[in-house]
C-alpha positions as CSV (number, residue, x, y, z in Angstrom):
1,X,150.9,117.5,164.9
2,X,151.3,117.5,161.3
3,X,147.3,118.2,161.0
4,X,147.6,120.8,163.9
5,X,150.3,123.2,162.1
6,X,148.8,122.6,158.4
7,X,145.2,124.1,159.9
8,X,147.1,126.9,161.8
9,X,148.8,127.6,158.3
10,X,145.4,127.5,156.5
11,X,143.8,129.5,159.4
12,X,146.4,132.3,159.2
13,X,146.5,132.5,155.3
14,X,142.6,133.0,155.2
15,X,142.6,135.6,158.1
16,X,145.9,137.9,156.4
17,X,144.5,137.3,153.0
18,X,141.1,138.7,154.2
19,X,142.7,141.4,156.1
20,X,145.1,142.8,153.3
21,X,142.2,142.6,150.8
22,X,139.8,144.7,153.2
23,X,142.9,147.3,153.9
24,X,143.4,147.6,150.2
25,X,139.9,148.1,149.6
26,X,140.2,150.9,152.2
27,X,142.8,152.4,150.8
28,X,141.7,152.5,147.1
29,X,138.8,154.0,147.9
30,X,140.0,156.6,150.3
31,X,143.1,157.4,148.3
32,X,143.1,156.3,144.9
33,X,139.5,156.8,143.6
34,X,138.8,159.6,146.3
35,X,135.3,158.5,147.0
36,X,135.4,157.6,150.7
37,X,134.9,154.2,152.2
38,X,131.9,152.7,152.8
39,X,130.9,148.9,153.5
40,X,129.1,147.3,150.4
41,X,128.4,144.1,148.8
42,X,131.6,144.2,146.8
43,X,133.5,144.8,149.9
44,X,131.7,141.8,151.8
45,X,132.1,139.7,148.6
46,X,135.8,140.4,148.4
47,X,136.8,139.5,151.9
48,X,135.2,136.2,151.5
49,X,135.9,135.0,147.8
50,X,139.3,136.3,147.2
51,X,140.7,134.9,150.5
52,X,139.6,131.4,149.2
53,X,141.2,132.0,145.8
54,X,144.3,132.7,147.5
55,X,144.0,129.4,149.5
56,X,143.5,127.4,146.3
57,X,146.5,129.0,144.7
58,X,148.6,128.1,147.8
59,X,147.3,124.5,148.0
60,X,148.3,124.3,144.2
61,X,151.7,125.8,145.2
62,X,152.2,122.6,147.7
63,X,152.5,125.0,150.8
64,X,150.4,122.8,153.0
65,X,151.4,119.2,151.6
66,X,154.3,118.5,154.5
67,X,154.4,121.7,156.5
68,X,156.6,120.0,159.0
69,X,159.2,120.3,156.1
70,X,159.0,124.0,155.9
71,X,161.6,126.3,156.6
72,X,162.1,130.4,157.0
73,X,163.8,130.6,153.7
74,X,161.4,127.9,151.8
75,X,158.6,129.9,153.3
76,X,159.7,133.5,152.4
77,X,160.4,132.0,148.5
78,X,156.8,130.3,148.6
79,X,155.1,134.1,149.8
80,X,156.6,135.9,147.5
81,X,156.2,134.1,144.3
82,X,152.8,133.5,145.5
83,X,152.3,137.4,146.2
84,X,153.8,138.5,143.2
85,X,151.8,136.1,140.9
86,X,148.5,136.3,142.8
87,X,148.6,140.1,143.0
88,X,149.0,140.4,139.1
89,X,146.1,138.1,138.5
90,X,144.1,140.2,140.9
91,X,145.1,143.5,139.3
92,X,144.3,142.1,135.6
93,X,141.3,140.2,136.7
94,X,139.7,143.2,139.3
95,X,141.4,146.4,139.2
96,X,142.5,147.0,135.6
97,X,139.0,148.6,134.7
98,X,139.1,151.0,137.8
99,X,138.5,154.7,136.9
100,X,141.6,156.3,137.9
101,X,142.9,160.0,137.1
102,X,146.5,158.8,136.1
103,X,148.1,155.6,135.2
104,X,150.6,156.0,137.8
105,X,147.5,155.0,140.2
106,X,147.5,151.8,138.6
107,X,151.1,150.8,139.6
108,X,150.2,152.6,143.4
109,X,147.3,149.7,143.3
110,X,149.1,146.9,142.3
111,X,152.4,147.7,144.6
112,X,150.1,148.4,147.6
113,X,148.1,145.2,147.2
114,X,151.4,143.3,147.0
115,X,153.0,145.0,149.9
116,X,149.9,144.6,152.2
117,X,149.5,141.0,151.3
118,X,153.2,139.9,151.5
119,X,153.9,141.6,154.7
120,X,150.6,140.4,156.8
121,X,151.0,137.1,155.0
122,X,154.7,136.3,155.6
123,X,154.9,137.8,159.1
124,X,152.2,135.2,160.2
125,X,153.7,132.3,158.5
126,X,157.2,133.1,159.6
127,X,156.0,133.2,163.5
128,X,154.1,129.9,162.9
129,X,157.3,128.4,161.1
130,X,159.4,129.7,163.8
131,X,157.5,127.7,166.3
132,X,157.3,124.7,164.1
133,X,161.6,124.9,163.6
134,X,161.9,125.6,167.3
135,X,160.1,122.1,168.2
136,X,162.5,120.4,165.7
137,X,165.5,122.0,167.0
138,X,164.6,121.4,170.4
139,X,163.6,117.5,169.4
140,X,160.2,118.0,170.5
141,X,159.2,117.2,167.0
142,X,160.6,115.2,164.2
143,X,160.5,112.7,161.6
144,X,160.2,108.8,162.3
145,X,163.9,107.8,161.1
146,X,164.9,104.4,160.1
147,X,168.6,103.7,160.4
148,X,169.6,101.2,157.9
149,X,172.9,99.5,159.0
150,X,174.5,98.2,162.0
151,X,178.3,99.0,161.8
152,X,180.9,101.6,162.8
153,X,179.8,103.5,160.0
154,X,176.2,103.7,161.3
155,X,177.3,104.5,164.8
156,X,179.2,107.2,163.6
157,X,176.3,108.9,161.6
158,X,173.7,108.4,164.6
159,X,176.5,109.9,167.2
160,X,176.8,112.8,164.3
161,X,173.1,113.6,164.2
162,X,172.6,113.3,168.0
163,X,175.5,115.4,169.2
164,X,174.6,118.5,166.7
165,X,172.9,120.9,169.3
166,X,169.8,121.8,166.9
167,X,168.1,118.7,166.0
168,X,167.6,118.5,162.2
169,X,164.2,116.6,162.7
170,X,165.5,113.0,162.9
171,X,163.5,110.9,165.5
172,X,165.2,107.3,165.3
173,X,162.5,104.9,165.8
174,X,165.3,101.8,165.7
175,X,167.6,100.1,163.0
176,X,168.0,97.2,160.8
177,X,171.3,95.7,159.8
178,X,172.8,94.6,156.6
179,X,174.5,91.4,157.2
180,X,172.9,89.8,160.6
181,X,176.2,90.5,162.4
182,X,176.5,94.1,163.0
183,X,174.3,95.6,165.7
184,X,176.6,97.8,167.5
185,X,173.8,100.5,167.9
186,X,171.5,97.7,169.9
187,X,172.3,99.9,173.2
188,X,171.6,103.1,171.5
189,X,168.0,102.4,169.8
190,X,165.9,99.2,169.4
191,X,166.8,96.6,166.8
192,X,163.9,96.3,164.5
193,X,165.1,93.5,162.2
194,X,167.2,92.2,158.9
195,X,167.3,94.4,155.7
196,X,165.2,91.5,154.5
197,X,162.3,92.4,156.4
198,X,162.7,95.9,155.3
199,X,159.2,96.4,153.5
200,X,157.5,95.2,156.7
201,X,159.3,97.4,159.1
202,X,158.5,100.5,157.3
203,X,154.9,99.5,157.1
204,X,154.5,98.6,160.7
205,X,156.2,101.8,162.3
206,X,155.1,104.6,159.7
207,X,158.5,105.5,158.6
208,X,158.9,108.8,157.1
209,X,162.8,109.2,156.6
210,X,165.7,106.6,156.1
211,X,169.1,106.9,156.5
212,X,171.2,104.3,154.8
213,X,174.6,104.0,155.9
214,X,176.3,103.3,153.1
215,X,178.5,105.6,150.6
216,X,176.7,106.3,147.4
217,X,179.9,104.6,145.7
218,X,178.5,101.3,146.9
219,X,176.1,101.3,143.8
220,X,175.0,97.6,144.0
221,X,173.9,97.4,147.8
222,X,172.2,101.0,147.7
223,X,170.0,100.4,144.5
224,X,169.2,97.1,146.2
225,X,167.8,98.6,149.3
226,X,166.5,102.1,147.5
227,X,164.3,100.0,145.2
228,X,162.4,98.1,147.8
229,X,161.3,101.5,149.6
230,X,158.4,101.8,147.8
231,X,157.0,104.9,149.0
232,X,157.4,108.6,147.2
233,X,156.6,110.1,150.7
234,X,159.7,108.7,152.4
235,X,162.5,110.9,152.4
236,X,166.0,108.7,151.6
237,X,169.3,109.7,152.4
238,X,172.6,108.4,151.7
239,X,176.2,109.3,152.9
240,X,177.7,111.3,149.9
241,X,181.2,111.1,148.5
242,X,183.7,114.0,146.9
243,X,182.2,113.5,143.7
244,X,178.6,113.9,144.8
245,X,179.4,116.9,146.8
246,X,181.2,118.6,143.7
247,X,178.5,117.8,141.2
248,X,176.1,119.7,143.3
249,X,174.1,116.2,144.2
250,X,173.9,116.9,147.9
251,X,170.7,119.3,148.7
252,X,171.3,121.0,152.1
253,X,168.4,122.6,153.6
254,X,169.6,122.5,157.0
255,X,173.1,124.1,157.9
256,X,173.2,122.4,161.2
257,X,172.5,119.1,159.7
258,X,174.8,116.1,158.9
259,X,176.3,115.6,155.5
260,X,173.8,113.7,153.8
261,X,172.3,113.2,150.2
262,X,168.8,113.0,149.5
263,X,168.7,110.4,146.7
264,X,164.8,110.4,146.0
265,X,164.0,114.3,146.2
266,X,160.8,114.7,144.2
267,X,161.9,116.6,141.1
268,X,158.5,117.9,139.9
269,X,156.9,120.8,141.6
270,X,153.5,120.0,143.3
271,X,151.6,122.3,141.3
272,X,152.7,120.3,138.0
273,X,151.8,117.1,139.5
274,X,148.3,118.4,140.3
275,X,148.2,120.1,136.8
276,X,149.3,116.7,135.3
277,X,146.4,115.2,137.0
278,X,143.7,117.6,135.8
279,X,145.0,117.5,132.2
280,X,145.1,113.7,132.4
281,X,141.3,113.7,133.3
282,X,140.7,116.8,131.1
283,X,142.4,115.0,128.1
284,X,141.0,111.5,128.6
285,X,137.2,112.9,128.6
286,X,138.0,114.6,125.5
287,X,139.6,111.6,123.8
288,X,137.0,109.3,124.7
289,X,134.4,111.6,123.3
290,X,136.4,112.3,120.1
291,X,137.7,108.5,119.5
292,X,133.9,107.0,119.7
293,X,133.8,106.7,115.8
294,X,137.3,104.8,116.1
295,X,136.1,102.6,118.9
296,X,133.4,101.5,116.7
297,X,135.5,100.9,113.8
298,X,137.9,98.7,116.1
299,X,135.3,97.1,117.9
300,X,133.9,95.8,114.4
301,X,137.4,95.1,112.9
302,X,138.5,93.0,116.0
303,X,135.3,90.8,115.8
304,X,135.6,90.3,112.3
305,X,139.6,89.5,112.7
306,X,139.2,86.3,114.6
307,X,136.7,84.6,117.1
308,X,136.9,85.7,120.8
309,X,136.3,88.8,123.0
310,X,136.5,92.4,121.7
311,X,138.1,93.4,124.6
312,X,141.2,92.4,126.6
313,X,142.1,92.9,130.3
314,X,144.9,92.1,131.9
315,X,146.5,92.3,135.4
316,X,149.3,95.1,135.9
317,X,151.7,96.6,138.4
318,X,150.7,100.1,139.2
319,X,151.7,102.7,141.6
320,X,153.3,101.5,144.6
321,X,153.2,98.3,143.7
322,X,149.3,98.0,143.3
323,X,147.8,95.8,140.7
324,X,145.0,96.7,138.4
325,X,143.3,95.7,135.1
326,X,144.6,97.3,132.2
327,X,142.2,97.6,129.2
328,X,142.8,96.8,125.6
329,X,141.4,95.8,122.3
330,X,142.3,92.5,121.7
331,X,145.3,91.9,118.9
332,X,145.7,88.1,119.7
333,X,144.0,85.0,119.0
334,X,142.5,83.4,121.8
335,X,144.3,81.2,124.6
336,X,147.6,82.9,123.3
337,X,149.3,82.4,126.7
338,X,148.1,78.6,127.3
339,X,151.8,78.0,127.8
340,X,152.3,80.8,130.1
341,X,153.0,84.6,130.2
342,X,155.0,85.4,126.9
343,X,156.2,89.0,125.5
344,X,155.2,89.3,121.9
345,X,157.6,89.6,118.9
346,X,157.7,91.4,115.6
347,X,156.5,88.5,113.8
348,X,154.6,86.7,116.5
349,X,152.2,84.3,115.1
350,X,149.7,84.8,118.0
351,X,148.8,88.4,116.9
352,X,146.0,88.6,114.5
353,X,146.4,90.3,110.9
354,X,144.5,93.1,112.2
355,X,146.4,93.1,115.4
356,X,149.7,93.7,113.7
357,X,148.0,97.1,112.2
358,X,146.6,98.3,115.8
359,X,149.9,97.5,117.5
360,X,151.9,99.5,115.0
361,X,149.5,102.4,115.4
362,X,149.2,101.9,119.2
363,X,145.3,101.7,118.5
364,X,145.4,99.0,121.2
365,X,146.0,101.2,123.9
366,X,143.1,103.8,123.0
367,X,141.0,102.4,125.6
368,X,143.2,102.8,128.2
369,X,142.1,106.5,128.7
370,X,139.5,104.7,130.9
371,X,142.4,103.5,133.1
372,X,143.5,107.2,133.2
373,X,140.0,108.4,134.3
374,X,139.8,105.7,136.9
375,X,143.4,106.8,138.6
376,X,145.2,103.8,137.5
377,X,147.5,105.4,134.8
378,X,148.6,108.4,133.4
379,X,148.9,109.8,129.7
380,X,152.6,109.7,130.4
381,X,154.6,107.5,132.8
382,X,156.7,104.1,132.6
383,X,154.8,101.5,130.8
384,X,153.2,99.2,133.5
385,X,154.2,95.5,133.3
386,X,153.0,92.1,134.7
387,X,154.5,90.5,138.0
388,X,155.5,88.0,136.4
389,X,158.6,89.8,134.4
390,X,158.8,92.2,136.8
391,X,160.0,89.2,139.3
392,X,162.5,88.3,136.3
393,X,163.8,92.0,136.1
394,X,164.3,92.8,139.6
395,X,166.7,90.2,140.2
396,X,169.1,91.4,137.6
397,X,168.2,94.9,137.8
398,X,166.5,96.0,141.3
399,X,166.3,99.5,140.2
400,X,163.3,98.6,137.9
401,X,160.6,98.7,141.0
402,X,161.7,102.6,140.8
403,X,159.2,102.9,138.0
404,X,156.4,101.6,140.2
405,X,156.7,104.9,142.3
406,X,154.7,106.8,139.8
407,X,151.6,106.1,138.0
408,X,152.1,104.2,134.6
409,X,151.6,105.7,131.3
410,X,149.9,104.8,128.3
411,X,152.9,106.0,126.4
412,X,156.4,106.7,128.1
413,X,159.8,107.7,127.1
414,X,161.2,104.2,126.9
415,X,158.0,103.4,124.9
416,X,159.1,106.4,122.0
417,X,162.5,105.8,122.1
418,X,162.6,101.8,122.3
419,X,158.7,100.5,121.6
420,X,157.2,97.1,122.6
421,X,160.0,95.1,124.5
422,X,160.2,91.4,123.2
423,X,162.1,89.6,125.8
424,X,163.7,90.9,129.3
425,X,166.7,92.1,128.0
426,X,164.8,94.4,126.2
427,X,162.7,95.3,128.9
428,X,166.1,96.3,130.8
429,X,166.8,98.3,127.8
430,X,163.7,100.5,127.9
431,X,163.8,100.6,131.6
432,X,166.9,103.3,131.2
433,X,164.9,105.6,129.3
434,X,162.0,105.4,131.8
435,X,164.5,106.0,134.6
436,X,165.9,108.7,132.9
437,X,162.2,110.0,132.7
438,X,161.5,109.7,136.4
439,X,165.0,112.0,137.3
440,X,163.4,114.7,134.9
441,X,160.0,114.7,135.1
442,X,158.2,118.0,134.1
443,X,154.9,119.2,132.2
444,X,157.3,120.2,129.3
445,X,158.7,117.1,129.0
446,X,155.4,115.1,129.0
447,X,154.3,117.1,126.2
448,X,157.3,116.3,124.3
449,X,156.4,112.6,124.7
450,X,152.6,112.9,123.9
451,X,153.8,114.7,120.6
452,X,156.2,111.9,119.7
453,X,153.5,109.4,120.5
454,X,151.1,111.4,118.2
455,X,153.8,111.2,115.4
456,X,154.2,107.4,115.8
457,X,150.3,106.8,115.6
458,X,149.9,108.9,112.6
459,X,152.9,107.1,110.8
460,X,152.2,103.6,112.3
461,X,155.8,103.3,112.9
462,X,155.5,101.9,116.4
463,X,157.5,98.6,116.9
């Protein structure tokens, strides 16, 4: 159903974009330029290529990312913003050089183009969105929802959601309990197992939404559960307390829905996530080309510093817990971990003389631009760790697993503020900065972190 409605949106957007441009072209020729309308090559190019440009912009905007979660007010804001921005771009790209009798005709052209495009596009989108919303309200469509909890509180949440006349999109596929005892929902929906089996249950049932029957004040239990839901595509909701409501943490999209708080809402807009990846690729290619002399110098320096390979490969945990091989210039003597995995320290005897300088200036990390190109890493993101240390940290701070929900980075807020960690305690301290980054991600913040990283490299003041 998701695919069908996505194609309906795409098809209608292409048709309305072509139709609005055709009508505007006729208006422009007959009314503004007063030349009379006739079919020519420019007209045909316009109705073919301009809708494709609109479609590209809508994709970057995130309109088609998850169409089943669209609602009328959201589609109104999407269409209005796209129309204003897109019409201005088209005006300056194609219409500013028009031969007009007065400047007032420029304003007429821009306004007419915007009104035609907005009117036709929003009307078709409104029809499709209304059908989609109607299906959700009538419970013909919805999101596969898992309820975590089997106590009276879980029963109350289930009954509240099911008793609402207009469905909010939750199609309960079953529940898991928290203590192995409470199974009061067994006569209402399938029992899928204990919370200890959560990862397996989510994967097998293709869960799209999770409701946790715990109040947000039960911090320890909540963070243990949330940290194990290793997918940014799953919406997680919990019961808010009064502080959450007063602080504005409760996100309300459906006025008919139950009072639940979305705890993993994506803070970075879709277009910024696309822009971030494009910037990663462009900057990495540029950096690799410009750093060729540095690579040659470091290759010679590492070769002369001590016996052993020039490059160092190590398995790290990346996006959604997937392992990958990180690449660095070697900064330690060979067999540095023959006694097992160890974190480096300030005066670590395992580090070569040239390795100490390379670590201070972050030069050993420069090869990771290849990891970025491959898609394993980003320029900015939480530093990737080894599974050996993650297993130790998650026992004390389960929310550390939150950091694996985004691409790891060459540099991070934690790396800039704290530097290399020498033990698990320091890794946990650094984690706080990276969790703060996770909740405030933006292109602007990434640029600030990159600038601070450049200063660290230039001053060779890395820890």
